[in-house]
N, C-alpha and C positions, 0 to 999 in steps of 0.2 A: 626462314625469310631473311634473317640477318646474314646467313652464309651466302645467299644469292646476291644480296646487295654488295657484300664484300667482294665476291667474284666479279661482279659488274664493275666495281670501282677499280679492281686490279687490271681488268682487261679494257678499260676505257681508252679509246684511241686518242692520241695527242692531236690537238689542233695543228693546223699548218704553222701557225706562229710559234707554238710550243716546240714543234719539231725543228724549226729553224733555229730557235734559241738553244735547243739541246745540241744541235749540230755545231753551232758557233762555239758553244762552251767547250765541246770536246776538241774542236780544232785548236782553240786557244790553249787548252791543257796540253795537247800533243805538241804544239809549237813551242811551248815553254820547255818541254823535255828535249826536243830536238835542238833548239837554239842553245840550250845549256850544254848539250853534248857536242855539238858541231861548231858552234859560233854562228854569227849572222851570215857571213859570206859563204861559208861551206854548206850551210843548210839549204835544202831545196824544198819547193812546194810539194813535189812528189813524195819526198821522205816524210814530210809533215802529214800529208794525207794518209800515207800508209800507216804511220804511227797511230792516227785517229781511227783507222779502219774505213776510210772513205776514198773515193776517187779524187784525183786532183781537181776535177770539175767542181766538187763541193767547196773547195777553197775559194775558187773564183766566183762562185755564186754567193758567197758570204763576205768576201774581202776583195779589195782591188788587186791585191798581189802580196808578195812576201813582205814588203815594207809595211803595208797596211796591217797585215797580220802581226808583225812585230810590234807595231804601235798599240795594238789591242793587248798584247802580252805585257807591254810596259805599263799600260794603264792599269791592268790588274795588279801589277807589282806596286804601283804607287798607292793604290787603294789599301793594299796590305801594309805598306809602310806607314800610312796615316793611322791605320788601326793600331799598329805597334806603338806609335808615339802616344796615342790616347791611353793605351794600357799602362805606359810608364807613369803617366800622371795620375791615373786612377789608383795605382798601387801606393801612392804617397798619401800621407795624412793631410787633412784639409788645411792644417796650419803649417805645412812644410814651407820653409823660406824659399825665396826666389832662387837662391844659389843651388838648393837641392833640386828644385824643379828643372832648372837649366842643365844641371849636371846629369840628371836622369835622361834627358833628351840626347845629350852628347854621348854618354856612355852607351846608350842603346844603339846608336849608329856604329860605334866601334865594335859592339857585340855582334851586330848584324854582319859587319864586314868580316869579322873573324870566322864566322861560320858560313859565309856566302860570298867569297871573293869572286866567284865566277860571274855573278850578276854585274858587278862593277866592271869587270873586263869586257863583258858582252855589251854593256851600255856604251863604253868607250869606243868599241869597234863600230857600233852603229852611228855614234856621233861623228866619227871620222868619215863614215860613208855618207852621212847626211850633209856634211860640209860642202859637198859638190851639188847639193840640191836644196836651195833656199826654202822652198815650200815644205820639203820633208823635215828640214831643220826646225822650221816654225812649228810644225805639228808636234814634233818631239818636245820642243820647248814649252808648248802650251800644256802638255801633260806633266812635264817636270815641274811646272809652276805650282802644282798642287801641294808639293812639299814646302816650298817657300811660303805659300799662303797659310799653310797650317802652322808653321813656325811663327809667322807674323801674328797670327791670332793668339797664340800662346803668349808671345811677348807682350802684346797689347793688353791682354787680360791681366796677367800677373804683374806687369809694370804698374798698371792702374791700382791693382790691389795693394801693392807695396808702397804706392805713393811716390814713385821715382819719376824724375824728369830725365828722359833719355837724351843723350848727347847727339843723336841723329834720328831721323824718321824711322818708324818701326819697320817699314818695308825694306829700307836700306840695310838695317841691322840684320834682318832675316836673310837677306841676300848674301851679305858678307859671311854670316855664320854658316849658311848652307855651302857657300863656295869653299870655306875653310875646311868643312867636313869632307868635301869631295877632294880637295887638295891633299889632305892627310891620307885619304884612302889611296890616291894615286901614289903618294910617296911610300906608303906601306906595301904597295904591290912591287915596287922596284927596289926599295931598301927596307925590308921588313924589320930589320934589327934596330933601325933608327927611330921608329915610331912606337913609343910606349902606349900600351892599351888605354891608360888613363890620361893621356896627354890632352886630348880634346876636352875632357871634363875639367881638368886642372885649369885650362885656359878660360873656359866660360865662367868658372868660379872666380878667377882673377878679374875677368872683365866686369863682372857684377860688383865685386868688391871695389874696384876703381870707380865704377859708376856711382856707388853709394858715397864714396869719399867726395867725388865731384859734386854730387847733389847736396851733401851736407855743407860743403864749403860755400856753395851758391846760396843756400838758405841762410847761413850765418852772415854772409855778406849783405844780404837783403835786410836782415834784422838790424845790422849795425847802421846801415844807411837810413833805416826808418826811425832810428832813435833821434829825438830832438837835440 
């Protein structure tokens, strides 16, 4: 009886929704491979469909077109990046100082860039393409915002834990740090010998050190003014 139940479980037909989800996942995986191999402009819907083992009609029944499929691939990438950042924090001890936590985030970005320069190049290619299409740029930006939001949450949480008064709003600081990371990535693509692997980490450690000094000075000033 157990064997019969097992065979029935193995041969259970997928529902229509499950089949569609499976097809979509396979197309995204195939698109990830083709975009990495060919770049955005050179990749075609037909090549992606062939890579996934479907007709190109399957692509258009699940996505609006190549750009929509690329955005789905990018969304998966951002999910992975958020997970990677969470892992850097989980690997630290609970009493790790803010400097160590910030450095771990910065170093992880440089580690990712060192082993996956192709993703950065691909995203830059798509950004240049989307510059001619405001709606496409907006859709890309809304997905990219996931990383800024994640960094902002980390900053807000650990800043409160450390009792620091930041010199600028959390969202602004997250935006600047994210932009700095992207800028260093671009610089490393064109001038790899000029960007040290630990440069980003060194900077964020320095930034926090300066923030601590500023915070300490402000607190001391308040105490002096409070004295009778």
